[in-house]
FIBA-353287 format. One line per 2 residues: number of its first residue (from 0); their letters; for each residue x, y, z of C-alpha. Coordinates in nm, 2 decimals, always signed. Last residue first. Example, Ala and Ser with C-alpha at 12.3 -4.5 7.8 and 13.67 -1.06 7.14 Angstrom:
1) sa) +1.37:-0.11:+0.71; +1.23:-0.45:+0.78
//
This chain:
381) rk) +0.73:+1.24:+3.61; +0.61:+1.35:+3.27
379) ra) +0.24:+1.36:+3.21; +0.21:+1.74:+3.23
377) ps) +0.50:+1.78:+2.98; +0.29:+1.63:+2.70
375) hl) +0.42:+1.30:+2.55; +0.10:+1.09:+2.58
373) rt) -0.12:+1.40:+2.53; +0.05:+1.45:+2.18
371) ff) +0.01:+1.08:+2.10; -0.36:+1.08:+2.19
369) sr) -0.41:+1.39:+1.98; -0.49:+1.74:+2.10
367) rv) -0.74:+1.95:+1.91; -0.80:+2.29:+2.08
365) hp) -0.74:+2.53:+1.79; -0.89:+2.30:+1.53
363) tp) -1.22:+2.28:+1.71; -1.29:+1.91:+1.73
361) pa) -1.46:+1.68:+1.47; -1.69:+1.47:+1.70
359) ig) -1.56:+1.16:+1.87; -1.79:+0.95:+2.08
357) er) -1.66:+0.62:+1.95; -1.97:+0.57:+1.75
355) al) -1.91:+0.92:+1.60; -1.56:+0.82:+1.49
353) lq) -1.71:+0.52:+1.30; -1.98:+0.73:+1.14
351) rk) -1.73:+1.00:+1.02; -1.50:+0.73:+0.88
349) re) -1.80:+0.57:+0.70; -1.88:+0.92:+0.55
347) vg) -1.51:+0.96:+0.44; -1.52:+0.64:+0.23
345) wr) -1.37:+0.29:+0.27; -1.01:+0.40:+0.20
343) yg) -1.05:+0.71:+0.41; -0.97:+1.06:+0.32
341) si) -0.98:+1.35:+0.57; -1.18:+1.43:+0.88
339) ag) -1.07:+1.77:+1.01; -0.87:+1.79:+1.34
337) da) -0.63:+2.07:+1.21; -0.35:+1.82:+1.17
335) rv) -0.57:+1.59:+0.96; -0.73:+1.28:+1.11
333) vr) -0.62:+0.93:+1.21; -0.88:+0.74:+1.41
331) hc) -1.02:+0.58:+1.09; -0.69:+0.40:+1.05
329) pi) -0.82:+0.17:+1.32; -0.65:-0.16:+1.24
327) av) -0.94:-0.39:+1.33; -1.17:-0.11:+1.19
325) al) -1.08:-0.19:+0.83; -0.82:-0.46:+0.79
323) pn) -0.67:-0.42:+0.44; -0.47:-0.11:+0.53
321) ag) -0.32:+0.04:+0.21; -0.48:+0.38:+0.26
319) ca) -0.33:+0.40:+0.61; +0.01:+0.31:+0.47
317) ra) -0.03:+0.59:+0.21; -0.12:+0.84:+0.49
315) va) +0.19:+0.73:+0.69; +0.40:+0.79:+0.38
313) ra) +0.26:+1.14:+0.36; +0.34:+1.20:+0.73
311) se) +0.70:+1.08:+0.68; +0.90:+1.38:+0.81
309) pa) +0.85:+1.28:+1.18; +0.99:+0.93:+1.12
307) gi) +1.04:+0.78:+1.47; +0.72:+0.56:+1.47
305) ra) +0.54:+0.81:+1.70; +0.66:+1.11:+1.50
303) av) +0.49:+0.97:+1.19; +0.18:+0.89:+1.39
301) dr) +0.16:+1.24:+1.52; +0.22:+1.38:+1.17
299) ys) -0.07:+1.17:+1.03; -0.29:+1.32:+1.31
297) at) -0.41:+1.13:+1.61; -0.75:+1.05:+1.74
295) tg) -0.92:+0.94:+2.07; -1.23:+0.75:+2.16
293) mp) -1.08:+0.40:+2.12; -0.72:+0.40:+2.22
291) ir) -0.45:+0.46:+1.96; -0.21:+0.17:+2.00
289) rl) -0.36:-0.01:+1.70; -0.26:+0.28:+1.48
287) ad) +0.11:+0.25:+1.60; +0.11:-0.12:+1.49
285) wv) -0.03:-0.02:+1.16; +0.24:+0.24:+1.10
283) rq) +0.52:+0.00:+1.20; +0.38:-0.28:+0.98
281) qf) +0.34:-0.04:+0.69; +0.71:+0.05:+0.72
279) at) +0.83:-0.31:+0.72; +0.60:-0.39:+0.42
277) gr) +0.27:-0.55:+0.47; +0.07:-0.85:+0.59
275) vd) -0.13:-0.87:+0.91; -0.30:-1.21:+0.98
273) lp) -0.51:-1.11:+1.28; -0.62:-1.33:+1.57
271) ld) -0.97:-1.24:+1.71; -1.07:-1.06:+2.03
269) lg) -1.23:-0.75:+1.87; -1.34:-0.49:+2.13
267) ka) -1.69:-0.46:+2.27; -1.65:-0.08:+2.29
265) pe) -1.65:-0.06:+1.92; -2.03:-0.13:+1.90
263) ev) -2.15:-0.16:+1.54; -1.81:-0.24:+1.39
261) fg) -1.73:-0.47:+1.67; -2.05:-0.66:+1.63
259) vv) -1.99:-0.69:+1.26; -1.64:-0.84:+1.33
257) aa) -1.78:-1.08:+1.59; -2.06:-1.19:+1.36
255) it) -1.80:-1.25:+1.08; -1.61:-1.48:+1.31
253) he) -1.92:-1.66:+1.44; -2.03:-1.72:+1.09
251) fa) -1.69:-1.90:+1.04; -1.82:-2.19:+1.25
249) ad) -2.12:-2.23:+1.03; -1.91:-2.24:+0.71
247) gg) -1.75:-1.96:+0.52; -1.72:-1.98:+0.15
245) vl) -1.39:-2.11:+0.03; -1.13:-1.90:-0.16
243) ta) -0.84:-2.11:-0.28; -0.55:-1.87:-0.32
241) rp) -0.43:-1.79:-0.67; -0.51:-1.42:-0.70
239) fr) -0.49:-1.32:-0.33; -0.53:-0.94:-0.34
237) dq) -0.72:-0.95:-0.67; -0.95:-1.22:-0.54
235) ln) -1.02:-1.01:-0.23; -1.10:-0.71:-0.44
233) rv) -1.32:-0.92:-0.66; -1.52:-1.03:-0.35
231) lv) -1.56:-0.67:-0.24; -1.68:-0.57:-0.58
229) dp) -1.94:-0.85:-0.58; -2.06:-0.73:-0.23
227) de) -2.14:-0.38:-0.37; -2.16:-0.09:-0.13
225) gl) -1.82:-0.11:+0.05; -1.62:-0.23:+0.35
223) li) -1.34:-0.49:+0.35; -1.20:-0.68:+0.64
221) ac) -0.91:-0.89:+0.53; -0.65:-1.13:+0.68
219) vg) -0.83:-1.26:+0.99; -0.61:-1.52:+1.14
217) tr) -0.32:-1.75:+1.08; -0.49:-2.03:+0.88
215) sq) -0.64:-1.76:+0.66; -0.95:-1.56:+0.73
213) av) -1.16:-1.33:+0.51; -1.43:-1.08:+0.62
211) li) -1.64:-0.89:+0.37; -1.87:-0.61:+0.47
209) sg) -2.16:-0.45:+0.28; -2.30:-0.12:+0.40
207) ls) -2.20:+0.08:+0.71; -2.50:-0.03:+0.91
205) ce) -2.39:-0.39:+0.86; -2.44:-0.65:+0.59
203) gv) -2.25:-0.98:+0.53; -2.00:-1.13:+0.30
201) af) -1.81:-1.44:+0.39; -1.46:-1.57:+0.36
199) rm) -1.25:-1.87:+0.42; -0.90:-1.87:+0.28
197) et) -0.71:-2.18:+0.17; -0.35:-2.14:+0.06
195) da) -0.22:-2.40:-0.19; -0.25:-2.18:-0.49
193) gg) -0.09:-1.89:-0.30; +0.09:-1.76:-0.61
191) sr) +0.27:-2.09:-0.66; +0.59:-1.95:-0.51
189) ys) +0.39:-1.82:-0.21; +0.26:-2.17:-0.14
187) tp) +0.62:-2.31:-0.15; +0.75:-2.03:+0.08
185) tm) +0.48:-2.10:+0.34; +0.22:-1.83:+0.39
183) gl) +0.19:-1.46:+0.47; +0.52:-1.39:+0.29
181) la) +0.73:-1.21:+0.55; +0.53:-1.27:+0.86
179) ns) +0.47:-1.63:+0.76; +0.83:-1.69:+0.66
177) aa) +0.98:-1.57:+0.99; +1.07:-1.91:+1.14
175) yf) +1.13:-2.04:+0.79; +1.39:-1.76:+0.73
173) rg) +1.58:-1.84:+1.06; +1.58:-2.21:+0.97
171) ss) +1.71:-2.14:+0.62; +2.02:-1.99:+0.77
169) nf) +2.23:-1.69:+0.70; +1.96:-1.51:+0.50
167) ga) +2.12:-1.29:+0.23; +1.86:-1.32:-0.05
165) dy) +2.08:-1.58:-0.22; +2.05:-1.80:+0.09
163) va) +1.67:-1.80:+0.08; +1.64:-1.83:-0.29
161) dt) +1.87:-2.13:-0.29; +1.67:-2.30:-0.02
159) vs) +1.34:-2.23:-0.20; +1.48:-2.39:-0.51
157) kr) +1.57:-2.16:-0.80; +1.34:-2.13:-1.10
155) dh) +1.32:-1.76:-1.08; +1.02:-1.53:-1.11
153) rl) +0.79:-1.56:-0.82; +1.02:-1.73:-0.56
151) ad) +1.31:-1.51:-0.66; +1.10:-1.19:-0.64
149) rv) +0.96:-1.29:-0.30; +1.31:-1.38:-0.17
147) rm) +1.45:-1.05:-0.29; +1.17:-0.86:-0.13
145) ar) +1.23:-1.04:+0.20; +1.60:-0.95:+0.19
143) qa) +1.51:-0.59:+0.12; +1.27:-0.57:+0.41
141) aa) +1.53:-0.72:+0.64; +1.78:-0.46:+0.53
139) ya) +1.53:-0.18:+0.59; +1.45:-0.32:+0.93
137) rp) +1.82:-0.33:+1.02; +1.88:+0.02:+0.89
135) tv) +1.59:+0.14:+1.11; +1.26:+0.24:+0.95
133) gt) +1.09:+0.57:+0.85; +1.33:+0.64:+0.57
131) fs) +1.47:+0.99:+0.64; +1.42:+1.00:+1.02
129) kf) +1.53:+0.64:+1.06; +1.85:+0.69:+0.87
127) lr) +1.92:+1.01:+1.07; +1.88:+0.83:+1.41
125) hf) +2.09:+0.53:+1.31; +2.36:+0.76:+1.16
123) hs) +2.39:+0.96:+1.48; +2.41:+0.65:+1.69
121) ps) +2.67:+0.48:+1.47; +2.89:+0.79:+1.44
119) lg) +2.89:+0.95:+1.10; +3.10:+0.95:+0.78
117) ar) +2.82:+0.77:+0.58; +3.05:+0.48:+0.50
115) ta) +3.15:+0.47:+0.86; +2.79:+0.45:+0.97
113) lv) +2.72:+0.16:+0.73; +3.02:-0.03:+0.87
111) al) +2.92:+0.04:+1.23; +2.56:-0.07:+1.17
109) pl) +2.68:-0.41:+1.05; +2.61:-0.51:+0.69
107) pt) +2.36:-0.78:+0.62; +2.48:-1.02:+0.35
105) da) +2.51:-1.01:-0.03; +2.49:-0.63:-0.02
103) te) +2.31:-0.47:-0.32; +2.01:-0.33:-0.14
101) it) +2.21:-0.22:+0.17; +2.45:-0.02:-0.05
99) rc) +2.16:+0.14:-0.24; +2.01:+0.24:+0.09
97) ie) +2.35:+0.38:+0.19; +2.35:+0.60:-0.12
95) ai) +2.00:+0.72:-0.05; +2.12:+0.81:+0.31
93) ta) +2.41:+1.01:+0.16; +2.19:+1.19:-0.09
91) am) +1.95:+1.28:+0.19; +2.24:+1.41:+0.39
89) qq) +2.36:+1.63:+0.11; +2.00:+1.76:+0.05
87) ds) +1.96:+1.83:+0.42; +2.30:+2.00:+0.44
85) sa) +2.20:+2.22:+0.14; +2.34:+2.16:-0.20
83) cd) +2.56:+2.45:-0.32; +2.49:+2.79:-0.46
81) pr) +2.30:+2.89:-0.14; +2.63:+2.86:+0.06
79) cr) +2.47:+2.93:+0.40; +2.78:+3.12:+0.54
77) kc) +2.97:+3.22:+0.23; +2.66:+3.40:+0.10
75) ar) +2.65:+3.38:-0.28; +2.71:+3.69:-0.49
73) fg) +2.45:+3.95:-0.60; +2.45:+4.14:-0.93
71) ar) +2.09:+4.09:-1.04; +2.21:+3.81:-1.27
69) ea) +2.35:+3.64:-0.96; +2.01:+3.65:-0.79
67) da) +1.83:+3.52:-1.10; +2.08:+3.24:-1.14
65) tt) +2.03:+3.14:-0.77; +1.66:+3.09:-0.85
63) ah) +1.32:+3.24:-0.77; +1.46:+3.57:-0.63
61) fq) +1.35:+3.79:-0.34; +1.48:+4.14:-0.26
59) vn) +1.57:+4.27:+0.08; +1.70:+4.61:+0.18
57) rp) +1.37:+4.75:+0.31; +1.33:+4.42:+0.50
55) na) +1.63:+4.51:+0.72; +1.84:+4.20:+0.74
53) lr) +1.82:+3.93:+1.00; +2.17:+3.84:+1.12
51) sg) +2.31:+3.53:+0.95; +2.17:+3.19:+1.02
49) cs) +2.06:+3.13:+0.66; +1.73:+2.93:+0.66
47) pr) +1.58:+3.13:+0.37; +1.88:+3.07:+0.14
45) cy) +2.11:+3.37:+0.09; +2.21:+3.64:-0.15
43) vg) +2.50:+3.87:-0.11; +2.56:+4.24:-0.19
41) tt) +2.59:+4.34:+0.17; +2.37:+4.65:+0.17
39) av) +2.13:+4.53:-0.10; +2.04:+4.20:+0.08
37) sy) +1.94:+3.91:-0.14; +1.67:+3.65:-0.09
35) yf) +1.64:+3.30:-0.23; +1.33:+3.09:-0.33
33) rg) +1.19:+2.73:-0.32; +1.53:+2.58:-0.27
31) da) +1.52:+2.62:+0.11; +1.16:+2.68:+0.23
29) ar) +1.16:+2.37:+0.44; +1.46:+2.50:+0.63
27) dr) +1.25:+2.78:+0.77; +1.47:+3.05:+0.91
25) av) +1.16:+3.18:+1.09; +1.23:+3.54:+0.98
23) va) +1.31:+3.42:+0.63; +1.00:+3.20:+0.61
21) aw) +0.79:+3.49:+0.72; +0.94:+3.70:+0.45
19) rp) +0.81:+3.47:+0.18; +0.45:+3.59:+0.23
17) dq) +0.57:+3.94:+0.10; +0.46:+4.22:+0.33
15) na) +0.80:+4.24:+0.51; +0.97:+4.24:+0.17
13) pt) +0.78:+4.54:+0.03; +0.57:+4.42:-0.26
11) ea) +0.58:+4.56:-0.62; +0.94:+4.48:-0.72
9) sl) +0.96:+4.15:-0.54; +0.62:+4.04:-0.68
7) rr) +0.72:+4.14:-1.03; +1.05:+3.95:-1.01
5) ay) +0.87:+3.64:-0.87; +0.61:+3.65:-1.14
3) at) +0.87:+3.66:-1.41; +1.07:+3.38:-1.26
1) sm) +0.76:+3.16:-1.24; +0.64:+3.02:-0.90
//
């Protein structure tokens, strides 16, 4: 909102008729920094979330910036301190600093050490870190170690052992035990861009269009939907640029038949091993999606709350968009907060058809209740 427009709006609109007044009444912390309000009878200006007694709207004026409020002759409130960074901004800066500390540490730092640097108790720090980043400090550190290993194997000339220890792993045995989850293949194969990794794939047709199914030695690693089979194959090649792609044999036809059957009749289920590769946060989101039962939906916010990161709804949406296993990881069961069907990597119309096959019609926004909401509703508590 421009300063000129804000001034004109404040002059022409009574405070209680201005849409910003609702944020002041609700003490909405999300509105902090977007605007400020001043009170003529006290001569101070505040942020929307200020906990002071609610002012008479006839005495209230809105300002786009703190500078605007001060130019109008108002001083900063000593309670909410609008001229300083908010507590949320300060905490975000602290968590960001801790993230940089984790990223540059040679070895994993204990939770107590990180909490001390943040000036918080370990339990409070753990809860705040997870709310801001979507993952625990331990998971964040593990993701950083895995990223350092991947970078070293791709770009450096170090041996696999040196790359493992330089990334902060205390033993090569522990790394090799988790290497498939971290890299999706052996370290040597990853270093060569997957050149030694063989993947079988096949392209078929289903009622939703073309479908490509690919399988590594671990399990099904890609289920792609689209209109053009050639585009699906190119997408697979882009995802695994140096893997050896082998056309499916007669045995693999049973795999693609099982996937197609699951797409057509979700009630059948999909009893196939999956090779799920992603970041620590993506893995958490995808695991939550697989817990949404057939025939139910959840909003992006519901999923974010489920993984302990209630402010990460947008990040959850990005993780859904990065899902390489259509239907097997049911991101089609995630809808908007009002129940409306929103974006889908494979096309909104396919999402609508998949939900219809599970007996789900777009519900009335006022009565939509997600699986996660029902799971935590007071009626279910014992």
